[in-house]
C-alpha positions as MATLAB code, in Angstrom:
seq = 'MTQKEKMVSGDLYLPDDEDIMAEQLQCLDRLYDFNLTRPTQLDKRAEMLKEMFAEIGENCYIEPPLHANWGGAHCHFGKCVYANFNLTLVDDSHIYVGDYTMIAPNVVIATAGHPILPELREKQYQYNMPVHIGRNCWIGAGALVMPGVTIGDNTVIGAGSVVTKDIPANVVAVGNPCRVLREINEHDREFYFKDKRINFSELER';
ca = [
     -19.261   17.262   -9.001;
     -17.621   15.494  -11.901;
     -17.102   11.731  -11.817;
     -13.363   12.385  -11.233;
     -14.144   14.590   -8.228;
     -16.466   11.934   -6.836;
     -13.712    9.341   -7.332;
     -11.587   10.828   -4.553;
     -14.402   12.185   -2.343;
     -15.840    8.876   -1.150;
     -19.051    9.332   -3.167;
     -20.479    6.732   -5.514;
     -19.222    7.270   -9.064;
     -18.887    5.576  -12.439;
     -15.273    4.507  -13.097;
     -15.850    4.060  -16.841;
     -16.282    7.816  -17.269;
     -14.552    8.892  -20.485;
     -12.264   11.472  -18.857;
     -11.302    9.086  -16.058;
     -10.478    6.305  -18.499;
      -8.300    8.538  -20.682;
      -6.210    9.719  -17.730;
      -5.997    6.262  -16.180;
      -4.717    4.678  -19.385;
      -1.840    7.167  -19.529;
      -0.862    6.179  -15.980;
      -1.045    2.488  -16.868;
       1.233    3.027  -19.871;
       3.916    4.450  -17.552;
       3.442    1.540  -15.155;
       3.889   -0.882  -18.050;
       7.227    0.733  -18.888;
       8.343    0.602  -15.233;
       7.659   -3.117  -15.073;
       9.795   -3.687  -18.170;
      12.926   -2.121  -16.651;
      15.959   -4.306  -16.063;
      17.246   -5.090  -12.546;
      20.380   -3.038  -13.271;
      18.347    0.083  -14.117;
      17.900    1.231  -10.530;
      18.372    4.924  -11.269;
      15.827    4.763  -14.079;
      13.304    3.049  -11.791;
      13.772    5.718   -9.142;
      13.205    8.511  -11.649;
      10.146    6.810  -13.080;
       8.585    6.417   -9.630;
       8.993   10.154   -9.043;
       6.940   10.745  -12.191;
       4.378    8.020  -11.508;
       3.593    8.608   -7.827;
       1.814   11.568   -6.247;
       4.691   11.715   -3.740;
       7.658    9.445   -3.149;
      10.543   10.056   -0.741;
      14.240    9.416   -1.154;
      15.651    5.877   -1.143;
      12.359    4.145   -1.863;
      12.540    0.815   -3.647;
       9.654   -1.027   -5.275;
      10.444   -4.388   -6.827;
       8.674   -5.014  -10.135;
       6.176   -6.239  -11.003;
       4.091   -3.504   -9.443;
       0.347   -3.537  -10.061;
      -1.635   -0.333   -9.574;
      -4.990    0.831  -10.928;
      -3.596    4.328  -11.448;
       0.090    3.466  -11.664;
       0.751    5.109   -8.295;
      -0.812    8.459   -9.234;
      -2.705    8.628   -5.931;
       0.067    7.122   -3.771;
       2.070    9.109   -1.208;
       5.146    7.211    0.034;
       7.614    8.591    2.548;
      11.365    8.019    2.456;
      13.049    4.606    2.594;
       9.887    2.619    1.863;
      10.605   -0.895    0.577;
       8.082   -3.036   -1.313;
       8.823   -6.552   -2.520;
       7.435   -8.386   -5.578;
       3.785   -8.143   -6.648;
       2.611   -5.184   -4.612;
      -0.947   -4.392   -5.735;
      -2.153   -0.841   -5.136;
      -5.828   -0.321   -5.872;
      -5.104    3.385   -5.874;
      -8.365    4.813   -7.180;
      -8.143    7.086   -4.124;
      -5.193    8.097   -1.981;
      -2.810    5.669   -0.262;
      -0.371    7.054    2.326;
       2.666    5.040    3.493;
       5.051    6.435    6.103;
       8.861    6.515    6.197;
      10.792    3.238    6.619;
       7.761    1.007    6.137;
       8.471   -2.427    4.638;
       5.971   -4.294    2.473;
       6.463   -8.014    1.844;
       5.591   -9.896   -1.379;
       2.018  -10.183   -2.662;
       0.499   -7.463   -0.487;
      -2.727   -5.772   -1.627;
      -3.601   -2.241   -0.491;
      -7.090   -1.394   -1.745;
      -9.051    1.856   -1.653;
     -11.898    0.746   -3.927;
     -15.181   -0.882   -2.981;
     -18.537   -1.624   -4.551;
     -22.014   -1.261   -3.021;
     -23.649   -4.311   -1.457;
     -26.900   -3.410   -3.242;
     -26.943   -5.567   -6.414;
     -28.740   -2.961   -8.514;
     -25.933   -0.462   -7.992;
     -23.219   -3.006   -8.774;
     -25.029   -3.895  -11.990;
     -24.727   -0.246  -13.001;
     -20.973   -0.497  -12.150;
     -20.992    2.045   -9.331;
     -17.884    2.228   -7.160;
     -16.645    4.192   -4.146;
     -13.125    4.772   -2.806;
     -11.824    5.372    0.712;
      -8.197    6.365    1.451;
      -5.757    4.088    3.291;
      -3.145    5.334    5.795;
      -0.167    3.166    6.816;
       2.131    4.693    9.406;
       5.847    5.098    9.821;
       8.166    2.094   10.222;
       5.482   -0.551    9.767;
       6.018   -4.068    8.452;
       3.214   -5.476    6.315;
       3.670   -9.261    6.043;
       3.475  -11.367    2.906;
       0.064  -11.762    1.347;
      -1.656   -9.272    3.649;
      -4.762   -7.500    2.385;
      -5.429   -3.926    3.548;
      -9.011   -2.862    2.875;
     -10.520    0.553    1.997;
     -10.567    3.232    4.678;
      -8.139    1.473    7.031;
      -5.505    3.258    9.137;
      -2.497    1.345   10.534;
      -0.494    3.096   13.256;
       3.264    3.703   13.426;
       5.675    0.805   14.106;
       2.965   -1.843   13.781;
       3.555   -5.303   12.311;
       0.779   -6.915   10.269;
       1.213  -10.701   10.126;
       1.454  -12.578    6.843;
      -1.882  -13.425    5.268;
      -3.860  -11.018    7.434;
      -6.995   -9.277    6.163;
      -7.079   -5.784    7.641;
     -10.687   -4.590    7.651;
     -10.522   -2.139   10.586;
      -8.037    0.367   12.012;
      -5.009   -1.084   13.825;
      -3.251    1.049   16.494;
       0.437    1.915   16.702;
       3.127   -0.265   18.298;
       1.382   -3.638   18.068;
       1.603   -6.992   16.319;
      -1.716   -7.765   14.612;
      -2.662  -10.939   12.723;
      -5.552  -12.903   11.318;
      -8.719  -12.722    9.244;
     -10.126  -10.354   10.224;
      -6.889   -8.834   11.513;
      -6.846   -8.277   15.299;
      -4.226   -7.057   17.759;
      -2.222  -10.018   19.070;
       0.006   -8.064   21.465;
       1.917   -4.868   21.976;
       5.545   -4.548   20.914;
       7.364   -5.119   24.226;
      10.683   -5.502   26.052;
      11.102   -9.055   24.763;
      11.300   -7.605   21.245;
      14.219   -5.440   22.359;
      16.186   -8.596   23.183;
      15.096  -11.191   20.595;
      14.526  -10.737   16.869;
      13.151  -14.245   16.091;
      12.107  -16.912   18.596;
      15.269  -17.574   20.694;
      17.576  -15.577   18.408;
      19.081  -12.811   20.548;
      19.963   -9.378   19.130;
      23.698   -8.729   19.404;
      23.788   -4.960   19.191;
      27.592   -4.860   19.320;
      27.768   -6.631   15.941;
      25.239   -4.451   14.144;
      26.774   -2.069   11.626;
      24.315    0.814   12.068;
];
């Protein structure tokens, strides 16, 4: 296998391979241009994301600055995904984000890792494992999602959490390392924040 093939297979590889570097730099040039767009250039941003990402659904919005090792080239976002400032995508392998998922400021989603063995790190070996985030999730501010993790549909990841293992669907999970705090329950159907009750009759949609 080539180094590029190893890059997305989970095998150890050398990221400074000449062919990898040439392709990656082209992606980073496009990312640079995206981050220089003006707030009023929403249509231009949307078109650029379609070119930059492997897949991106309708009505997605990513607030610059966006940081991404491959400029989104290995990222697969569903429709209506929202990401706030300073999203960092270590997208050396594939990142999948489902429809309607919301990502708060300063979130890191990482696919890349380095061997524990010092001799291999000295030679600059790396490996990448894909990340899967489900539909209608909320990833809180400053959360870190580590390589190989899967987060189930509808799950909320608390701010500042470090997600090192899979998290199931329909739960609230928090902490370092991130653990399930509780399931989403009937109380959540009545209150949206502490004692603040949801008034469904006043909601517009």
